[in-house]
N, C-alpha and C positions, 0 to 999 in steps of 0.2 A: 471429633467434630469435624464436618466437612466445612473448610473457609471457602466462601463465596466471594468473587469480585464481580461487579456489574459494570460494564463499559457500553454507555449508549449516549450519543449526542442529543437524543431527545429527552428531555428532563422528564416529561409525562410518562413516558415508556420506562425509563430509569427507575423513577420514584413508584411506578406501578408495580414494578417487579419486585423491588425492596419492601414495599409496604402490603403488596397483595399476598404474600405467602407466610404462613407461621413457620418460620424458619427453624426454631428451637424444637417443635415438635417433630420435624424430620431430621433431626441430627445435625442441623446445618447452622451458620452463622454467615451473615454478611460482614466481611471485614472491611470493605472499601468500595467506592463508587469512583467512576471516572467519566469523563465527557468526551474522550476521543482515546485513540490508540496510544498516542504519545504518553498521556497522563496513564493510561493504563500499563505500560510498560514499567513507569515510575511507581505504581501502586503494587505490580507484581514483586518487585524488589523491597518494598516497604512491608507489604502485608503477608507476603509468601502464601498464596492462595492455593487451594487444590482444584477449585474450579472456577472457570471464567465465563460469564455469560455475555456476550458482546453482540452488538450491532454490526453488520458487514459494511455499510457505507457510512463513513463519517469522516470529518475533516482531520488533516494530519496523516497518520497511520490509518489505513481502512481495517476493517477486522480481520482480514486475510494477513495483513502485514503483521499486525498485533500478535496474532497466532502464531507466525513464523518466527518473531522475535522471542516471543513468551516461551515458545517450544525450545528455542535454542538455549534459553537461560534456565528452564527447568524443564526436562523432557517428559516428566509425568503428569503435567497439567492436564485436566479435561476441559473441553470447550463445548458450550452450547450455543449456537448463533440463533439470533433472533433478526429476521430481515422482511422488509417489505417487498423483497425482489424474489420473484419465483423462476428467475433465469437458472438453467440447468449448469451453466458455466460456474456460478457461485458455489452451488451445491457440490459440483465435481470438485472443485477446489477444495472446499472443506472437507470431503471425504479424504482427500490427498494428505492433509494436515491431521486426520485421526479425529476430527470433531465428532463428539458424541451423539448430538442431534442438531437438526436445522429447524426452527420452528417459524411460522410466517406470521407476521402482523397483520391484524391485531392479534395479539396472543390470549389464547384460551388458557384460563386457570387451570383447568383440568389437565390440559395438555403439558403445560408447564411443570405442574406437581409431579405427573407421570414421568416425565424426562428426569426431573431431579431425583426422584426415588431411584429410577434405574441407574442413574449417574453415582449416586450415593452407594448403592450396593455395589457396582463396579469398583468404586475407591474402597470399600471395606474389603472386599476380596482380595485386592492387591495389597493393602495394609497386613492384611493376615498372613498372606503369603510371605511378605517381607519379614513379618515377627518370625514365622516358622523357619525361614532361612537364616535368619540371625541367630535362633536358638540352635540350629543344627550347627552353625559355624562356631559358636561357643562350646558345644559339646565335643565336637571334633578336636579343637584347640586344647581342651582339657585333656582329651584322650592322647593326644601328641605329646603333650608335657608329661604325663604318667608314664607313657611308653619310653620317653627319652630317659626319664630317671630310673626307670627299672632297666633299661639297657646298660646304662653306667653302672649300676649296681652290680648287676649280672657281671660285667665284664671285670670288674675289679674283684669281686669275690670268686669268680670261676679261673681267673687267671692265676690266682694264688698270691698275688699282689699283697691282699690285705686278708686278714683272718676275720670270720664274721664279729668276734669280740673286741676288734680293734676300736680305739678311740678316734674321735675327730682330728685330735692335734696329731696322732701318728699317721693317719691317712693324708693329712695336708703335708706333713714332712716327707713321706714317700712321693 
């Protein structure tokens, strides 16, 4: 399940995002809310989200500072920026930080849902790749252990140091 943190200093916008989406039907859950970037960083540490939906202009840390600090703590975080500012510089900076999308206020519910679905699919693909990589790593480690055991057995038996019917006490003594 994709864990979402919503960070916006405007309570109407923040509550609208939290209450305006059927999170469970999308395989998501809102784990926390914050009213500024500083609270957002604390919430990242507390809730370990996968996605942050954040405003760009807030007191304390702005959205870009929040993204920078959160990415430093958790590089695989995804972000969606919601902003009332159409300035190209904000969007350009957001792209630099790898933000998934940049939505303009007032947020259209359909746009938010479409963006959330795309972000969730990206998260699921990344998780699936990690799972496959972990399985491959375990298989390789198992194969290494088997090869190592076979190598020692062959060295002992082929070197004539031990007969195939010798017991473990004799092998240890030798």
